C-alpha positions as CSV (number, residue, x, y, z in Angstrom):
1,M,-0.2,-0.3,0.0
2,N,1.2,3.3,-1.2
3,I,0.4,6.8,0.6
4,H,1.6,10.2,-0.5
5,E,4.9,12.0,0.4
6,Y,3.2,14.5,2.9
7,Q,1.4,11.4,4.8
8,A,5.4,10.1,4.8
9,K,6.7,12.9,6.3
10,E,4.0,13.0,9.2
11,I,4.8,9.9,10.3
12,L,8.7,10.5,10.4
13,S,8.2,13.8,12.1
14,A,6.2,11.7,14.7
15,Y,9.4,9.9,15.0
16,G,11.7,12.4,15.5
17,I,13.1,12.6,12.1
18,P,13.2,16.4,10.7
19,V,10.8,17.6,7.7
20,P,10.3,21.0,6.2
21,R,7.4,22.8,7.3
22,G,4.6,22.3,4.9
23,R,0.9,22.2,4.4
24,V,-1.3,19.8,2.1
25,A,-4.2,22.0,-0.2
26,L,-6.6,20.8,-2.1
27,T,-7.9,24.0,-4.1
28,A,-5.4,26.5,-5.5
29,D,-6.4,29.5,-3.2
30,Q,-5.4,26.8,-0.5
31,V,-2.0,27.0,-2.2
32,E,-2.0,30.6,-2.3
33,R,-2.6,30.9,1.1
34,A,-0.2,28.0,2.3
35,A,2.3,30.2,0.2
36,K,1.9,33.2,2.2
37,E,2.3,31.3,5.5
38,M,5.8,30.0,3.8
39,G,6.7,33.9,3.4
40,G,6.1,33.5,-0.4
41,R,8.8,31.9,-1.2
42,C,8.2,28.0,-1.0
43,V,8.4,24.6,-3.1
44,V,5.1,23.4,-4.6
45,K,5.0,19.5,-4.9
46,A,2.5,17.8,-6.9
47,Q,0.8,14.6,-4.6
48,I,0.9,11.4,-6.8
49,H,1.9,7.9,-5.9
50,A,5.2,7.8,-7.9
51,G,8.5,9.2,-8.4
52,G,10.1,11.5,-11.1
53,R,7.6,13.9,-10.2
54,G,10.4,16.8,-10.7
55,K,11.1,16.0,-14.4
56,A,7.8,15.7,-15.1
57,G,7.0,19.5,-13.7
58,G,5.6,18.4,-10.4
59,V,7.7,20.1,-8.6
60,K,8.6,23.7,-8.6
61,L,10.2,26.7,-6.5
62,V,8.4,29.4,-6.5
63,F,9.0,33.3,-5.2
64,H,5.8,34.6,-4.5
65,P,2.2,33.6,-3.7
66,E,0.2,34.3,-6.9
67,E,3.0,32.5,-8.9
68,A,2.2,29.1,-6.0
69,Q,-1.2,29.8,-7.1
70,N,-1.0,30.0,-11.0
71,L,1.1,27.0,-10.7
72,A,-1.6,25.2,-8.8
73,K,-4.1,25.9,-11.5
74,E,-1.7,24.1,-13.4
75,L,-1.5,21.2,-12.0
76,F,-4.5,20.4,-9.7
77,G,-6.5,18.1,-12.4
78,R,-3.7,17.3,-14.5
79,S,-2.1,13.8,-15.2
80,L,1.9,13.7,-14.3
81,V,3.3,11.0,-16.1
82,T,6.8,9.7,-15.1
83,P,8.9,6.9,-15.7
84,Q,6.9,4.9,-13.1
85,T,3.2,6.0,-13.9
86,G,3.2,4.6,-17.3
87,P,1.6,6.8,-20.6
88,Q,-1.6,7.2,-18.6
89,G,0.2,9.0,-16.0
90,L,-1.6,9.8,-12.8
91,R,-4.0,12.6,-11.4
92,V,-3.2,15.3,-9.6
93,R,-5.3,16.2,-6.4
94,R,-3.4,17.3,-3.5
95,I,-0.5,19.8,-3.6
96,L,1.8,20.0,-1.1
97,V,3.6,23.2,-0.2
98,E,7.1,23.4,1.9
99,E,9.5,26.2,3.2
100,A,12.2,26.5,0.8
101,V,15.5,25.3,2.6
102,E,18.7,26.1,1.8
103,I,20.7,23.0,0.7
104,A,24.2,22.0,1.3
105,R,24.6,18.2,1.2
106,E,22.8,15.3,-0.6
107,F,22.5,11.9,0.3
108,Y,20.2,9.1,-0.3
109,L,18.8,6.5,2.6
110,S,16.4,3.7,2.1
111,M,15.6,0.3,4.3
112,T,13.4,-2.0,2.3
113,L,13.0,-6.1,1.9
114,D,15.9,-8.0,0.3
115,R,13.9,-11.4,-0.6
116,G,17.3,-12.6,-1.6
117,S,18.3,-12.8,1.9
118,S,15.1,-12.6,4.0
119,R,16.3,-9.6,5.6
120,Y,15.5,-5.6,5.6
121,I,18.9,-4.1,4.2
122,L,20.0,-0.8,4.3
123,I,20.9,1.5,1.5
124,A,22.8,4.6,1.7
125,S,24.4,7.0,-0.8
126,A,26.1,10.5,-1.1
127,E,24.6,10.9,-4.6
128,G,21.3,11.9,-3.2
129,G,18.2,13.5,-5.1
130,V,19.0,11.5,-8.1
131,E,17.9,8.2,-9.2
132,I,19.6,5.7,-7.4
133,E,19.3,2.7,-9.9
134,E,21.1,5.0,-12.0
135,V,23.8,5.6,-9.8
136,A,24.3,1.6,-9.1
137,A,24.6,0.9,-12.1
138,K,27.2,3.7,-13.2
139,T,28.8,3.9,-9.6
140,P,28.2,1.5,-7.6
141,E,31.3,1.5,-5.1
142,K,29.1,5.3,-4.3
143,I,26.3,2.4,-2.9
144,H,26.6,1.7,0.8
145,T,24.3,-1.1,2.2
146,L,23.9,-3.5,5.4
147,S,21.7,-6.4,6.0
148,I,20.2,-5.7,9.1
149,D,20.2,-8.9,11.7
150,P,16.4,-9.7,12.5
151,L,17.6,-11.1,15.9
152,I,19.8,-8.7,17.2
153,G,17.7,-5.3,15.0
154,L,19.9,-2.3,13.8
155,R,22.8,-1.1,16.6
156,P,23.9,2.4,16.8
157,Y,27.5,1.5,15.7
158,Q,26.1,-0.1,12.5
159,A,24.2,3.0,11.9
160,R,27.4,5.0,12.7
161,K,29.2,3.1,10.4
162,I,26.6,4.4,7.2
163,A,27.1,7.8,8.8
164,L,30.3,7.6,8.3
165,A,30.4,6.4,5.0
166,L,28.7,9.1,3.7
167,G,31.2,11.6,5.1
168,L,29.5,13.3,7.9
169,T,31.5,14.1,11.1
170,G,30.5,15.8,14.2
171,S,27.4,16.0,15.5
172,V,26.0,16.0,12.2
173,C,27.2,12.3,12.0
174,E,25.5,11.6,16.0
175,D,22.2,13.2,14.3
176,C,22.4,10.9,11.5
177,V,22.8,8.3,14.0
178,S,20.0,8.7,15.5
179,L,18.0,9.5,12.6
180,I,18.9,6.0,10.6
181,L,17.7,4.4,14.0
182,N,14.3,6.3,14.3
183,L,14.0,4.9,10.7
184,H,14.1,1.4,11.5
185,K,11.4,2.1,14.0
186,V,9.7,3.3,11.4
187,L,10.1,0.7,9.2
188,L,9.1,-2.1,11.8
189,E,6.5,-0.1,13.9
190,K,4.7,0.9,11.2
191,D,4.9,-2.7,9.1
192,C,6.6,-0.8,6.2
193,S,7.9,-2.9,2.6
194,L,9.9,0.2,2.2
195,V,10.9,3.5,3.8
196,E,12.9,5.7,1.5
197,I,14.3,9.3,2.0
198,N,15.8,10.8,-1.0
199,P,16.9,13.4,-0.5
200,L,18.1,13.4,3.1
201,V,20.1,17.0,3.2
202,V,22.3,19.1,5.5
203,T,21.1,22.3,5.3
204,K,23.3,25.3,5.2
205,A,22.5,26.0,9.0
206,G,24.2,22.3,9.6
207,W,20.8,20.4,10.1
208,L,19.7,16.9,8.8
209,M,16.5,16.9,6.9
210,A,14.4,14.8,4.9
211,M,13.5,16.9,1.7
212,D,11.4,14.3,0.3
213,A,10.0,11.1,1.5
214,K,8.8,7.5,0.1
215,I,6.6,5.0,2.5
216,T,5.0,1.6,1.4
217,F,3.4,-0.7,3.7
218,D,3.2,-4.0,3.8
219,D,0.0,-5.0,2.6
220,N,-0.6,-8.1,4.8
221,A,-0.3,-6.4,7.6
222,V,-2.6,-3.6,6.9
223,F,-5.0,-5.3,9.4
224,R,-3.0,-4.8,12.1
225,H,-3.5,-0.8,10.9
226,R,-7.2,0.2,11.6
227,E,-5.8,4.0,10.2
228,Y,-4.4,2.6,7.3
229,P,-7.5,2.0,4.8
230,D,-8.4,5.8,5.7
231,M,-4.8,7.0,4.3
232,M,-5.3,6.1,1.1
233,D,-6.0,7.9,-1.8
234,Y,-7.9,5.3,-4.4
235,S,-7.8,7.9,-7.2
236,Q,-4.4,7.2,-7.6
237,L,-5.4,3.7,-8.2
238,D,-6.4,2.1,-11.2
239,P,-10.7,1.5,-11.2
240,L,-10.0,-2.2,-12.2
241,E,-7.8,-2.7,-9.5
242,I,-10.4,-1.1,-6.9
243,N,-12.7,-3.3,-8.1
244,A,-11.0,-6.4,-8.0
245,S,-10.0,-5.7,-4.2
246,K,-13.6,-6.4,-3.4
247,Y,-13.5,-9.8,-4.2
248,D,-10.3,-10.5,-2.6
249,L,-8.4,-10.7,-6.0
250,A,-5.1,-9.3,-7.1
251,Y,-4.8,-7.6,-10.0
252,I,-1.9,-5.6,-11.6
253,K,-2.2,-3.4,-15.3
254,L,0.6,-3.9,-17.7
255,D,1.0,-2.6,-21.1
256,G,0.1,-5.4,-23.6
257,N,-3.0,-7.3,-25.1
258,I,-3.6,-10.6,-23.2
259,G,-5.1,-10.5,-20.5
260,C,-3.9,-13.4,-17.9
261,M,-6.2,-14.9,-15.1
262,V,-3.5,-17.1,-12.8
263,N,-3.9,-18.8,-9.2
264,G,-0.8,-18.1,-7.1
265,A,1.5,-15.3,-7.5
266,G,4.5,-17.5,-8.7
267,L,2.5,-18.8,-11.4
268,A,1.8,-15.2,-12.4
269,M,5.4,-14.7,-12.9
270,A,5.7,-17.6,-15.0
271,T,3.1,-16.7,-17.1
272,L,4.1,-13.7,-18.0
273,D,7.5,-14.8,-18.6
274,V,6.6,-17.6,-20.9
275,L,4.3,-14.8,-22.8
276,K,7.0,-13.0,-23.5
277,E,9.4,-15.8,-25.0
278,C,6.5,-16.3,-27.1
279,G,6.2,-13.1,-28.2
280,G,3.2,-11.8,-26.5
281,E,2.7,-8.8,-23.9
282,P,0.3,-8.9,-20.9
283,A,-2.3,-6.8,-20.6
284,N,-2.5,-7.2,-16.9
285,F,-2.6,-10.6,-14.6
286,L,-5.6,-11.3,-12.1
287,D,-4.9,-14.1,-8.8
288,V,-8.2,-15.2,-8.4
289,G,-6.1,-17.4,-5.2
290,G,-5.7,-21.1,-4.4
291,G,-9.7,-21.6,-3.5
292,A,-11.7,-19.1,-5.4
293,T,-15.5,-20.3,-5.9
294,R,-17.2,-20.1,-8.9
295,E,-18.5,-16.6,-8.4
296,K,-15.3,-15.3,-7.7
297,V,-13.6,-16.7,-11.3
298,A,-16.4,-15.1,-12.9
299,E,-16.1,-11.7,-11.3
300,A,-12.4,-12.4,-12.3
301,F,-13.3,-12.7,-15.4
302,K,-15.0,-10.2,-16.0
303,I,-12.7,-7.6,-14.6
304,I,-10.2,-8.9,-17.2
305,L,-13.0,-8.3,-20.0
306,Q,-13.2,-4.3,-18.8
307,D,-10.0,-3.6,-19.6
308,G,-10.2,-2.4,-22.7
309,D,-6.3,-2.8,-23.9
310,V,-7.3,-7.0,-23.8
311,K,-7.4,-8.5,-27.3
312,G,-7.1,-12.0,-26.1
313,I,-7.3,-14.3,-22.7
314,F,-4.9,-16.5,-21.2
315,V,-6.0,-18.7,-18.5
316,N,-3.2,-20.6,-16.4
317,I,-4.7,-22.5,-13.5
318,F,-3.3,-25.1,-11.3
319,G,-6.6,-26.9,-9.8
320,G,-5.3,-28.3,-6.4
321,I,-7.3,-26.7,-3.8
322,M,-9.6,-25.2,-6.7
323,R,-11.4,-27.7,-9.3
324,C,-11.1,-27.2,-13.0
325,D,-14.8,-27.7,-13.8
326,I,-15.2,-24.7,-11.5
327,I,-12.8,-22.9,-13.4
328,A,-14.6,-24.1,-16.6
329,H,-18.0,-23.0,-15.0
330,G,-16.8,-19.6,-13.9
331,I,-15.5,-18.6,-17.4
332,I,-18.3,-19.9,-19.2
333,E,-20.7,-18.2,-16.8
334,A,-18.9,-14.5,-17.4
335,A,-18.5,-15.1,-20.8
336,A,-21.8,-15.5,-21.4
337,E,-23.2,-12.7,-19.4
338,V,-20.7,-10.0,-21.4
339,K,-20.9,-11.8,-24.5
340,C,-17.5,-12.2,-24.9
341,T,-16.3,-13.4,-28.6
342,L,-12.3,-12.9,-27.9
343,P,-10.4,-15.7,-28.4
344,I,-9.4,-17.4,-25.4
345,V,-6.8,-20.4,-24.3
346,V,-6.9,-22.2,-21.4
347,R,-4.3,-24.4,-19.7
348,M,-5.3,-26.4,-16.8
349,D,-3.9,-29.0,-14.7
350,G,-5.1,-31.0,-11.5
351,S,-8.4,-31.8,-9.9
352,Q,-11.3,-32.9,-12.7
353,V,-9.3,-31.4,-15.2
354,E,-10.8,-33.2,-17.8
355,E,-14.4,-32.5,-17.1
356,G,-13.4,-28.8,-16.9
357,K,-11.9,-29.0,-20.6
358,R,-15.3,-30.9,-21.8
359,L,-17.0,-27.8,-20.0
360,L,-15.1,-25.4,-22.3
361,S,-15.3,-27.4,-25.9
362,E,-18.7,-27.7,-25.6
363,S,-19.4,-24.3,-24.5
364,G,-19.2,-22.5,-27.6
365,L,-17.0,-20.0,-26.9
366,N,-14.2,-18.8,-28.8
367,V,-11.9,-21.0,-26.3
368,Q,-8.7,-23.6,-27.1
369,C,-7.3,-26.1,-24.5
370,G,-3.3,-25.8,-24.2
371,D,-1.5,-29.0,-23.6
372,N,1.5,-27.5,-21.4
373,L,2.2,-23.9,-20.4
374,G,4.5,-23.7,-23.5
375,D,1.9,-24.8,-26.2
376,A,-1.1,-22.5,-24.6
377,A,0.8,-19.5,-24.8
378,Q,2.1,-20.1,-28.3
379,R,-1.7,-20.5,-29.0
380,I,-3.1,-17.4,-27.5
381,V,0.1,-15.5,-29.4
382,Q,-0.9,-17.1,-32.5
383,M,-4.8,-16.6,-32.3
384,L,-4.0,-12.7,-32.4
385,K,-1.4,-12.5,-34.4
386,A,-4.5,-14.8,-36.7
387,S,-7.3,-11.8,-35.9
388,N,-4.6,-9.2,-36.8
389,G,-4.5,-10.7,-40.0
390,D,-0.4,-11.3,-39.4
391,N,1.2,-14.2,-40.6
């Protein structure tokens, strides 16, 4: 679960991590008033669930309240397109107005889950304010990492080692140690999968400050925090993703034209990989889970069909807990309801697989059943090429 920058900074501030003075606004007039409170010279920051806002024109330094108001009029309702949003962009509905800070140095600092070691990892660099992926690719020696032992946690001497590696000394170094330890508390107590400060700055007055912040909560831990659902900005989500969540379905939008229904995240990843190898482009994937009912499968199928980019459907199901005939009934029911004529390829294996294939073959749908994952992936790609007139 993602939240906005201003929400992340509220959390950091509650844990003693310094952030710039700021105010969130919902209208251009509120932006103007906030700019006056900041003395006129301030930073206007569009709030969307994506990075790269500055390059897209969503973060600007202004010098007068009227200038802030005019910029806000341009930003509100506009879709910002960044490398993290895709071509459709994300619509701006909130703006953060912050005091302008004189910066002496910039750093990068984050903590996230390293799935390779099943531990949290601290990542820091003296190259803050830029794309950390670019720094890691071109100058990996500038990236400092620390694997955090889950039994002993993050110790002060480890935080000090990172602060010294960033070139900090004296009181600023000790401030950085406290900041790193507090950031680790945020990570654990708020059940985060990512906490990121970029840039973390030393101001010309000699203070450490988090100038930008990103926090992602672990979806599996949201039930422990009753306040999290109220923090969600649903305008930043795909409408189909919201609809899928109502039925406890995991839906992810992609850029291709093949809708994918699977049961299990691992199977979903394998499905996307094999489709790509066969020359296909997935439009999404929708995970119905291991114990889906006939009704749940039908809803999943209808959600896929609501995606206008979908020109063909690939169903890849292993029927362990879930029976293949239930999958077939759900597909047939949904396809009949929405009058689906798109090509469909189904790869099923497991419990009641023969009955499931029989039901599909007698359904009257434009459906084929694949013998295995590779065969099924090739079938849907070929069916789409044939419908497009490609050789």
